OpenMM code with the backbone's topology and positions (N, CA, C; nanometers):
from openmm import Vec3, app, unit

residues = "MET LYS ALA LEU ILE LYS ARG CYS TRP ASP LEU TYR LYS MET TYR GLU GLU GLY ILE ASN TYR LEU ILE PHE GLY PHE LEU ALA PHE VAL LEU ASN TYR VAL LEU TYR TYR VAL LEU GLU SER ILE LEU HIS ILE ASN TYR LEU GLY ALA THR ALA VAL SER TRP MET LEU THR VAL LEU PHE ALA TYR TRP THR ASN ARG THR PHE VAL PHE LYS SER LYS ASN LYS SER ALA ASP SER LEU LEU LYS GLU PHE SER SER PHE ILE GLY ALA ARG ILE ALA THR GLU PHE LEU GLU ILE GLY PHE MET TYR LEU ALA VAL ASP ILE LEU SER MET ASN SER TYR ILE ALA LYS LEU ILE GLY GLN VAL LEU VAL ILE VAL SER ASN TYR PHE LEU SER LYS LEU TRP ILE PHE LYS LYS LYS".split()
positions = [
    Vec3(9.7111, -12.8671, 4.0984),
    Vec3(9.7618, -12.7428, 4.1160),
    Vec3(9.6656, -12.6269, 4.0700),
    Vec3(9.5869, -12.6657, 3.9708),
    Vec3(9.4724, -12.5789, 3.9208),
    Vec3(9.3895, -12.5352, 4.0115),
    Vec3(9.3295, -12.6717, 4.0947),
    Vec3(9.2174, -12.6393, 4.1849),
    Vec3(9.2798, -12.5634, 4.2971),
    Vec3(9.3993, -12.5815, 4.3535),
    Vec3(9.4514, -12.5159, 4.4585),
    Vec3(9.4664, -12.3578, 4.4428),
    Vec3(9.4940, -12.3255, 4.3103),
    Vec3(9.4626, -12.1819, 4.2742),
    Vec3(9.3471, -12.1255, 4.2437),
    Vec3(9.2706, -12.1884, 4.2172),
    Vec3(9.1095, -12.1559, 4.2050),
    Vec3(9.0608, -12.1629, 4.3564),
    Vec3(9.0953, -12.2174, 4.4475),
    Vec3(9.0320, -12.2177, 4.5996),
    Vec3(9.1260, -12.1010, 4.6414),
    Vec3(9.2239, -12.0704, 4.6337),
    Vec3(9.3011, -11.9497, 4.6945),
    Vec3(9.2409, -11.8478, 4.6314),
    Vec3(9.2262, -11.8442, 4.5183),
    Vec3(9.1524, -11.7099, 4.4361),
    Vec3(8.9997, -11.7006, 4.4982),
    Vec3(8.9104, -11.8232, 4.5041),
    Vec3(8.8090, -11.7978, 4.5744),
    Vec3(8.7958, -11.7404, 4.7183),
    Vec3(8.9019, -11.7815, 4.7719),
    Vec3(8.8907, -11.7393, 4.9395),
    Vec3(8.9589, -11.5681, 4.9222),
    Vec3(9.0375, -11.5446, 4.8360),
    Vec3(9.0664, -11.3999, 4.8305),
    Vec3(8.9254, -11.3339, 4.8078),
    Vec3(8.8588, -11.3607, 4.6914),
    Vec3(8.7581, -11.2865, 4.6627),
    Vec3(8.6549, -11.2947, 4.7609),
    Vec3(8.6248, -11.3871, 4.8739),
    Vec3(8.5405, -11.3874, 4.9539),
    Vec3(8.6078, -11.3089, 5.0739),
    Vec3(8.7207, -11.2693, 5.0876),
    Vec3(8.7711, -11.2065, 5.1994),
    Vec3(8.8656, -11.0832, 5.1529),
    Vec3(8.8180, -11.0361, 5.0216),
    Vec3(8.8995, -10.9343, 4.9518),
    Vec3(8.9405, -10.8088, 5.0409),
    Vec3(8.8069, -10.7750, 5.0951),
    Vec3(8.8288, -10.6371, 5.1612),
    Vec3(8.9068, -10.6229, 5.2796),
    Vec3(8.9130, -10.7379, 5.3569),
    Vec3(9.0156, -10.7743, 5.4768),
    Vec3(9.1460, -10.7908, 5.4170),
    Vec3(9.1537, -10.8688, 5.3225),
    Vec3(9.2819, -10.8944, 5.2753),
    Vec3(9.3594, -10.7772, 5.2218),
    Vec3(9.2715, -10.7044, 5.1361),
    Vec3(9.3410, -10.5551, 5.0810),
    Vec3(9.3814, -10.4727, 5.1696),
    Vec3(9.3006, -10.4628, 5.2678),
    Vec3(9.2983, -10.3910, 5.4053),
    Vec3(9.4365, -10.3995, 5.4499),
    Vec3(9.4497, -10.5627, 5.4618),
    Vec3(9.5716, -10.5773, 5.5662),
    Vec3(9.7009, -10.5547, 5.4719),
    Vec3(9.6862, -10.5601, 5.3575),
    Vec3(9.7926, -10.5296, 5.2474),
    Vec3(9.8359, -10.4077, 5.2633),
    Vec3(9.7397, -10.3214, 5.2309),
    Vec3(9.7505, -10.1612, 5.2144),
    Vec3(9.7944, -10.0954, 5.3656),
    Vec3(9.7313, -10.1368, 5.4514),
    Vec3(9.7501, -10.0973, 5.6013),
    Vec3(9.8995, -10.1371, 5.6283),
    Vec3(9.9377, -10.2579, 5.5784),
    Vec3(10.0707, -10.2799, 5.6165),
    Vec3(10.1844, -10.1950, 5.5354),
    Vec3(10.1493, -10.1762, 5.4158),
    Vec3(10.2141, -10.0881, 5.3474),
    Vec3(10.2187, -9.9270, 5.3948),
    Vec3(10.0965, -9.8901, 5.4495),
    Vec3(10.0896, -9.7611, 5.5244),
    Vec3(10.1710, -9.7666, 5.6423),
    Vec3(10.1683, -9.8860, 5.7262),
    Vec3(10.2397, -9.9006, 5.8686),
    Vec3(10.4020, -9.8749, 5.8157),
    Vec3(10.4364, -9.9427, 5.6972),
    Vec3(10.5872, -9.9330, 5.6706),
    Vec3(10.6183, -9.7952, 5.6282),
    Vec3(10.5326, -9.7040, 5.5547),
    Vec3(10.5755, -9.5818, 5.5096),
    Vec3(10.5818, -9.4952, 5.6188),
    Vec3(10.4932, -9.5155, 5.7283),
    Vec3(10.4593, -9.4284, 5.8653),
    Vec3(10.5832, -9.4622, 5.9291),
    Vec3(10.6450, -9.5990, 5.9571),
    Vec3(10.7196, -9.6164, 6.0299),
    Vec3(10.8788, -9.5688, 5.9746),
    Vec3(10.8924, -9.5819, 5.8382),
    Vec3(11.0361, -9.5557, 5.7751),
    Vec3(11.0305, -9.3922, 5.7985),
    Vec3(10.9047, -9.3104, 5.7657),
    Vec3(10.9101, -9.1777, 5.7803),
    Vec3(10.9623, -9.1368, 5.9313),
    Vec3(10.8670, -9.1987, 6.0085),
    Vec3(10.8959, -9.1742, 6.1461),
    Vec3(11.0600, -9.1908, 6.1801),
    Vec3(11.1014, -9.2904, 6.1356),
    Vec3(11.2762, -9.3288, 6.1532),
    Vec3(11.3550, -9.2155, 6.1016),
    Vec3(11.3265, -9.1841, 5.9913),
    Vec3(11.4128, -9.0536, 5.9183),
    Vec3(11.3947, -8.9225, 5.9851),
    Vec3(11.2538, -8.8862, 6.0174),
    Vec3(11.2419, -8.7934, 6.0853),
    Vec3(11.3047, -8.7943, 6.2194),
    Vec3(11.2821, -8.8789, 6.2917),
    Vec3(11.3320, -8.8764, 6.4406),
    Vec3(11.4906, -8.9219, 6.4327),
    Vec3(11.5192, -9.0048, 6.3681),
    Vec3(11.6699, -9.0500, 6.3807),
    Vec3(11.7776, -8.9915, 6.2929),
    Vec3(11.7312, -8.9284, 6.1771),
    Vec3(11.8507, -8.8801, 6.0785),
    Vec3(11.8158, -8.7075, 6.0859),
    Vec3(11.6819, -8.6906, 6.0791),
    Vec3(11.6719, -8.5238, 6.0944),
    Vec3(11.6531, -8.4686, 6.2296),
    Vec3(11.6505, -8.5728, 6.3269),
    Vec3(11.6696, -8.5415, 6.4694),
    Vec3(11.5395, -8.4364, 6.5165),
    Vec3(11.3958, -8.4629, 6.4478),
    Vec3(11.2780, -8.4087, 6.5011),
    Vec3(11.2310, -8.5002, 6.6125),
    Vec3(11.1825, -8.4178, 6.7339),
    Vec3(11.1623, -8.4887, 6.8275),
    Vec3(11.0297, -8.6103, 6.8011),
    Vec3(11.0115, -8.7167, 6.8757),
    Vec3(10.9277, -8.8086, 6.8495),
    Vec3(10.7782, -8.7641, 6.8291),
    Vec3(10.7272, -8.6606, 6.8966),
    Vec3(10.5948, -8.6177, 6.8639),
    Vec3(10.5798, -8.5296, 6.7377),
    Vec3(10.6851, -8.4685, 6.7011),
    Vec3(10.6697, -8.3840, 6.5705),
    Vec3(10.6987, -8.5013, 6.4666),
    Vec3(10.7990, -8.5924, 6.4872),
    Vec3(10.8064, -8.6989, 6.3716),
    Vec3(10.6584, -8.7942, 6.3504),
    Vec3(10.6293, -8.8185, 6.4769),
    Vec3(10.4670, -8.8682, 6.4668),
    Vec3(10.3859, -8.8061, 6.3838),
    Vec3(10.3748, -8.6913, 6.4184),
    Vec3(10.2699, -8.6097, 6.3223),
    Vec3(10.3060, -8.5871, 6.2128),
    Vec3(10.4278, -8.5404, 6.1496),
    Vec3(10.4635, -8.5350, 6.0050),
    Vec3(10.4478, -8.6787, 5.9477),
    Vec3(10.4952, -8.7826, 5.9964),
    Vec3(10.4930, -8.9171, 5.9140),
    Vec3(10.3324, -8.9666, 5.9236),
    Vec3(10.2546, -8.9198, 6.0072),
    Vec3(10.1149, -8.9440, 6.0028),
    Vec3(10.0376, -8.8323, 5.8773),
    Vec3(10.0726, -8.7309, 5.8706),
    Vec3(10.0209, -8.6431, 5.7529),
    Vec3(10.0329, -8.6829, 5.6277),
    Vec3(10.1647, -8.7480, 5.5996),
    Vec3(10.1993, -8.7989, 5.4620),
    Vec3(10.1382, -8.9584, 5.4411),
    Vec3(10.1286, -9.0367, 5.5646),
    Vec3(10.0548, -9.1753, 5.5431),
    Vec3(9.9208, -9.1669, 5.5270),
    Vec3(9.8684, -9.0569, 5.5726),
    Vec3(9.7111, -9.0441, 5.5683),
    Vec3(9.6470, -9.0206, 5.4259),
    Vec3(9.7441, -8.9362, 5.3334),
    Vec3(9.7199, -8.9299, 5.2070),
    Vec3(9.7160, -9.0570, 5.1425),
    Vec3(9.8402, -9.1311, 5.1691),
    Vec3(9.8604, -9.2656, 5.0900),
    Vec3(9.7381, -9.3571, 5.1211),
    Vec3(9.6881, -9.3553, 5.2620),
    Vec3(9.6070, -9.4307, 5.3079),
    Vec3(9.4390, -9.4131, 5.2468),
    Vec3(9.4104, -9.2712, 5.2282),
    Vec3(9.2922, -9.2420, 5.1664),
    Vec3(9.2797, -9.3049, 5.0363),
    Vec3(9.3918, -9.2756, 4.9534),
    Vec3(9.4085, -9.3146, 4.7955),
    Vec3(9.3666, -9.4717, 4.8145),
    Vec3(9.4570, -9.5597, 4.8893),
    Vec3(9.4495, -9.6958, 4.8874),
    Vec3(9.3200, -9.7306, 4.9217),
    Vec3(9.2618, -9.6918, 5.0309),
    Vec3(9.1434, -9.7311, 5.0985),
    Vec3(9.0233, -9.7108, 5.0167),
    Vec3(9.0247, -9.5727, 4.9422),
    Vec3(8.9171, -9.5566, 4.8596),
    Vec3(8.9334, -9.6487, 4.7324),
    Vec3(9.0154, -9.6862, 4.6716),
    Vec3(9.0628, -9.7153, 4.5260),
    Vec3(9.0553, -9.8695, 4.5520),
    Vec3(9.1258, -9.9358, 4.6579),
    Vec3(9.1430, -10.0845, 4.6566),
    Vec3(9.0957, -10.1570, 4.7483),
    Vec3(9.0588, -10.1051, 4.8784),
    Vec3(8.9943, -10.1563, 4.9787),
    Vec3(8.8402, -10.1480, 4.9649),
    Vec3(8.7908, -10.0587, 4.9848),
    Vec3(8.6445, -10.0331, 4.9856),
    Vec3(8.5973, -9.9924, 4.8643),
    Vec3(8.6664, -9.9655, 4.7612),
    Vec3(8.6414, -9.9326, 4.6217),
    Vec3(8.5064, -9.8341, 4.6140),
    Vec3(8.5322, -9.7319, 4.6630),
    Vec3(8.4299, -9.6215, 4.6706),
    Vec3(8.3675, -9.5844, 4.5449),
    Vec3(8.2511, -9.5599, 4.5287),
    Vec3(8.2039, -9.5181, 4.3877),
    Vec3(8.1672, -9.3763, 4.3804),
    Vec3(8.2053, -9.3119, 4.4789),
    Vec3(8.1716, -9.1524, 4.5016),
    Vec3(8.2549, -9.0688, 4.4070),
    Vec3(8.1671, -8.9865, 4.3096),
    Vec3(8.2372, -8.9118, 4.2053),
    Vec3(8.2106, -8.7909, 4.2258),
    Vec3(8.0907, -8.7477, 4.2623),
    Vec3(8.0513, -8.5938, 4.2764),
    Vec3(8.1679, -8.5228, 4.3607),
    Vec3(8.1784, -8.4026, 4.3374),
    Vec3(8.2473, -8.3111, 4.4369),
    Vec3(8.1967, -8.2944, 4.5740),
    Vec3(8.0831, -8.2933, 4.5937),
    Vec3(8.0137, -8.3065, 4.7287),
    Vec3(8.0607, -8.4319, 4.7819),
    Vec3(8.0309, -8.5528, 4.7323),
    Vec3(8.0549, -8.6784, 4.8187),
    Vec3(8.1886, -8.6988, 4.8296),
    Vec3(8.2704, -8.6530, 4.7396),
    Vec3(8.4125, -8.6931, 4.7723),
    Vec3(8.4624, -8.5904, 4.8861),
    Vec3(8.3934, -8.4612, 4.8828),
    Vec3(8.4585, -8.3846, 5.0133),
    Vec3(8.4197, -8.4385, 5.1326),
    Vec3(8.2812, -8.4934, 5.1341),
    Vec3(8.2351, -8.5464, 5.2607),
    Vec3(8.3241, -8.6875, 5.2984),
    Vec3(8.3238, -8.7520, 5.2043),
    Vec3(8.4214, -8.8928, 5.1973),
    Vec3(8.5413, -8.8473, 5.2652),
    Vec3(8.6361, -8.7435, 5.2009),
    Vec3(8.7554, -8.7273, 5.2514),
    Vec3(8.7561, -8.6442, 5.3575),
    Vec3(8.6756, -8.5647, 5.3926),
    Vec3(8.6734, -8.4912, 5.5460),
    Vec3(8.6409, -8.5773, 5.6440),
    Vec3(8.5505, -8.6859, 5.6281),
    Vec3(8.5161, -8.7682, 5.7278),
    Vec3(8.6443, -8.8791, 5.7176),
    Vec3(8.7170, -8.9237, 5.6566),
    Vec3(8.8480, -9.0071, 5.6372),
    Vec3(8.9371, -8.9209, 5.7411),
    Vec3(8.9719, -8.7513, 5.6926),
    Vec3(9.0715, -8.7058, 5.7709),
    Vec3(9.0184, -8.6904, 5.9234),
    Vec3(8.8961, -8.6678, 5.9460),
    Vec3(8.8326, -8.6506, 6.0909),
    Vec3(8.8875, -8.7682, 6.1616),
    Vec3(8.8444, -8.8927, 6.1002),
    Vec3(8.8665, -9.0289, 6.1620),
    Vec3(9.0137, -9.0493, 6.2048),
    Vec3(9.1055, -9.0114, 6.0858),
    Vec3(9.2389, -9.0311, 6.1146),
    Vec3(9.2865, -8.9321, 6.2194),
    Vec3(9.2507, -8.8271, 6.2070),
    Vec3(9.2948, -8.7288, 6.3204),
    Vec3(9.2520, -8.7950, 6.4806),
    Vec3(9.1271, -8.8384, 6.4654),
    Vec3(9.1042, -8.8985, 6.6111),
    Vec3(9.1826, -9.0133, 6.6373),
    Vec3(9.2228, -9.0879, 6.5561),
    Vec3(9.3219, -9.2106, 6.5756),
    Vec3(9.4536, -9.1562, 6.5898),
    Vec3(9.4982, -9.0464, 6.5243),
    Vec3(9.6234, -8.9605, 6.5589),
    Vec3(9.6375, -8.9218, 6.7074),
    Vec3(9.5415, -8.8683, 6.7534),
    Vec3(9.5310, -8.8327, 6.8926),
    Vec3(9.5543, -8.9383, 6.9909),
    Vec3(9.4801, -9.0538, 6.9415),
    Vec3(9.5045, -9.1942, 7.0169),
    Vec3(9.6615, -9.2140, 6.9986),
    Vec3(9.7043, -9.2292, 6.8874),
    Vec3(9.8738, -9.2524, 6.8774),
    Vec3(9.9388, -9.1644, 6.9738),
    Vec3(9.9418, -9.0142, 6.9679),
    Vec3(9.9975, -8.9506, 7.0300),
    Vec3(9.9842, -8.9461, 7.1670),
    Vec3(9.8781, -8.9739, 7.1965),
    Vec3(9.8422, -8.9995, 7.3508),
    Vec3(9.9182, -9.1313, 7.4192),
    Vec3(9.9112, -9.2296, 7.3214),
    Vec3(9.9704, -9.3498, 7.3520),
    Vec3(10.1250, -9.3198, 7.3488),
    Vec3(10.1705, -9.2415, 7.2692),
    Vec3(10.3329, -9.2252, 7.2776),
    Vec3(10.3633, -9.1522, 7.3897),
    Vec3(10.2974, -9.0542, 7.4196),
    Vec3(10.3327, -8.9689, 7.5280),
    Vec3(10.3514, -9.0710, 7.6611),
    Vec3(10.2349, -9.1395, 7.6702),
    Vec3(10.2073, -9.2306, 7.7998),
    Vec3(10.3332, -9.3335, 7.8018),
    Vec3(10.3716, -9.3996, 7.6742),
    Vec3(10.4496, -9.5083, 7.6739),
    Vec3(10.5946, -9.4485, 7.6896),
    Vec3(10.6248, -9.3387, 7.6191),
    Vec3(10.7772, -9.3085, 7.6305),
    Vec3(10.7718, -9.1992, 7.7331),
    Vec3(10.7065, -9.1137, 7.7716),
    Vec3(10.7430, -9.0210, 7.8646),
    Vec3(10.6877, -9.0510, 8.0192),
    Vec3(10.6127, -9.1405, 8.0364),
    Vec3(10.5572, -9.1707, 8.1724),
    Vec3(10.6192, -9.3074, 8.1905),
    Vec3(10.5960, -9.4152, 8.0871),
    Vec3(10.6388, -9.5322, 8.1284),
    Vec3(10.7955, -9.5864, 8.0830),
    Vec3(10.8469, -9.4968, 8.0163),
    Vec3(10.9900, -9.5165, 7.9635),
    Vec3(11.0160, -9.5993, 7.8747),
    Vec3(10.9254, -9.6216, 7.7907),
    Vec3(10.9307, -9.7223, 7.6925),
    Vec3(11.0120, -9.6716, 7.5679),
    Vec3(11.0929, -9.7746, 7.5062),
    Vec3(11.1548, -9.7275, 7.3948),
    Vec3(11.0689, -9.6811, 7.2838),
    Vec3(11.1027, -9.5592, 7.2211),
    Vec3(11.0017, -9.5159, 7.1394),
    Vec3(10.9489, -9.5709, 7.0107),
    Vec3(11.0543, -9.6828, 6.9650),
    Vec3(11.0188, -9.7509, 6.8358),
    Vec3(10.9471, -9.8744, 6.8862),
    Vec3(10.9389, -9.9269, 6.9947),
    Vec3(10.8639, -10.0276, 7.0565),
    Vec3(10.7230, -9.9422, 7.0561),
    Vec3(10.7268, -9.8258, 7.1283),
    Vec3(10.5870, -9.7810, 7.1406),
    Vec3(10.5395, -9.7461, 7.0069),
    Vec3(10.5859, -9.7059, 6.9354),
    Vec3(10.5469, -9.6713, 6.7887),
    Vec3(10.4903, -9.7793, 6.7236),
    Vec3(10.5437, -9.8962, 6.7363),
    Vec3(10.5074, -10.0399, 6.6765),
    Vec3(10.3426, -10.0763, 6.7328),
    Vec3(10.3428, -10.0374, 6.8581),
    Vec3(10.2247, -10.0818, 6.9317),
    Vec3(10.1227, -9.9857, 6.9109),
    Vec3(10.1543, -9.8543, 6.9133),
    Vec3(10.0502, -9.7605, 6.8845),
    Vec3(10.0142, -9.7665, 6.7302),
    Vec3(10.0858, -9.8126, 6.6372),
    Vec3(10.0602, -9.8337, 6.4966),
    Vec3(9.9384, -9.9448, 6.4800),
    Vec3(9.9670, -10.0535, 6.5582),
    Vec3(9.8541, -10.1578, 6.5523),
    Vec3(9.7269, -10.0954, 6.6173),
    Vec3(9.7393, -10.0326, 6.7304),
    Vec3(9.6134, -9.9781, 6.7746),
    Vec3(9.5398, -9.8815, 6.6597),
    Vec3(9.6116, -9.8182, 6.6077),
    Vec3(9.5721, -9.7134, 6.4941),
    Vec3(9.5244, -9.8051, 6.3993),
    Vec3(9.5649, -9.9056, 6.3256),
    Vec3(9.5315, -9.9681, 6.2181),
    Vec3(9.4016, -10.0297, 6.2475),
    Vec3(9.3706, -10.1040, 6.3437),
    Vec3(9.2485, -10.1499, 6.3937),
    Vec3(9.1288, -10.0532, 6.4239),
    Vec3(9.1793, -9.9513, 6.4757),
    Vec3(9.0771, -9.8309, 6.5123),
    Vec3(9.0332, -9.7919, 6.3530),
    Vec3(9.1253, -9.7616, 6.2556),
    Vec3(9.1214, -9.7105, 6.1214),
    Vec3(9.0116, -9.8001, 6.0343),
    Vec3(9.0342, -9.9296, 6.0569),
    Vec3(8.9717, -10.0205, 5.9548),
    Vec3(8.7877, -10.0111, 5.9947),
    Vec3(8.7785, -10.0150, 6.1335),
    Vec3(8.6698, -10.0192, 6.1831),
    Vec3(8.5849, -9.8927, 6.1585),
    Vec3(8.6595, -9.7788, 6.1809),
    Vec3(8.6069, -9.6345, 6.1282),
    Vec3(8.5682, -9.6348, 5.9854),
    Vec3(8.6655, -9.6640, 5.9035),
    Vec3(8.6521, -9.6619, 5.7608),
    Vec3(8.5337, -9.7446, 5.7191),
    Vec3(8.5187, -9.8711, 5.7654),
    Vec3(8.4122, -9.9674, 5.7422),
    Vec3(8.2823, -9.9365, 5.7827),
    Vec3(8.2502, -9.8819, 5.8727),
    Vec3(8.1457, -9.8578, 5.9688),
    Vec3(8.0951, -9.7355, 5.9285),
    Vec3(8.1722, -9.6270, 5.8962),
    Vec3(8.1409, -9.4962, 5.8972),
    Vec3(8.1693, -9.4073, 5.7512),
    Vec3(8.3234, -9.4427, 5.7063),
    Vec3(8.3351, -9.3363, 5.6046),
    Vec3(8.3212, -9.4062, 5.4738),
    Vec3(8.3324, -9.5304, 5.4496),
    Vec3(8.3337, -9.6062, 5.3054),
    Vec3(8.1965, -9.7163, 5.3311),
    Vec3(8.1021, -9.6920, 5.4184),
    Vec3(7.9813, -9.7854, 5.4314),
    Vec3(7.9030, -9.7595, 5.3014),
    Vec3(7.8592, -9.8995, 5.2860),
    Vec3(7.7809, -9.9171, 5.1598),
    Vec3(7.6531, -9.8626, 5.1906),
    Vec3(7.6025, -9.7766, 5.0829),
    Vec3(7.4812, -9.7232, 5.1133),
    Vec3(7.3641, -9.8185, 5.0356),
] * unit.nanometer
topology = app.Topology()
chain = topology.addChain("A")
for resn in residues:
    res = topology.addResidue(resn, chain)
    for name in ("N", "CA", "C"):
        topology.addAtom(name, app.Element.getBySymbol(name[0]), res)
C-alpha cells in the first residue's frame, strides 16, 4: 500500500501542473456554470448577459488559482503583477468572445439548448485558456 501511495504521489508530482489545472479548471467551470444558472434561470437575465457576468466573477477566481496553485507565479513587483494580471485578463477576454460567439451560433442560429451550448463552450474555453496561460501568461522565464 505504501508503494502504491508513493507511486501515485510521484505521478502527481510529475504531472502536477496539468493535474492542478484540471482540478481548478473544473472548479472554475462549476462556479461559472452555477453562476450562469442562477443568473439565467432564477434572476431571468438573458443568456448573453448571464454568460458575461458569470465570466467576470469566474476570471477573478481563475487568476488567483492559476497564479497560486497551477503555474506558481513568482512575480512579486507591482509592474510584473500588473503585466501578468492584464495579460491574464486579455487572454480571458479573447476566450470570452470565443464563448459568446459560440453561444450565439449554437443558441440563436442552431437552436441548441443553452445549457448544452454552455457546456460545450466551457470545454473550448478551458482548453484555450490552458494553452494561453502556459505559453504566454505564466511562461517560465
